[in-house]
C-alpha positions, 0 to 999 in steps of 0.5 A: 308498226302497230305493235311497236307503237302500242309499246311505246307508252302503256297508256296510249293504245292505236288500233287499225281500222278499214272502211269508208271513214276514219276519225282523228281526235274531233274530226271525222272524214268520210269518203262517199264515193270518192268524195271526201267530206268532214264533220266534227266527231264525238266519242260515243263514251263522252258525255255532253257536259260543260261547265254548269252555268251556275258555277263561280268561274268567270263569265269569259269562260262560257263564252269561250265554251261557245264560241270554240264549239261553234268555231270547231262546227265552222272549221270541220264541217264541210257541208252545210248539213254537218254544220246544222248537225253540229249546231244543233249539238251544242245547242242541245248540249247547252240546254242539257247543262241548264 
């Protein structure tokens, strides 16, 4: 089935994984002894960059980035620890970008 799906479009490749966790877009689902937990997933190759605050973009753009990241943390985090980890990631991303 994966072979057929990978021939559908040359730029999209699907992979099969067997394990206790699965990622889909920016969501990670973990199965720990039958208990499912979710958290925000960040690709390893992705850099934690956002639009620099000194750019000429409208001010609402920066609010939307922060609100979107925090909303994703709330929606995707099934535990308080996962939410705190993501909140810390967002804060460090914003500090990193000045």
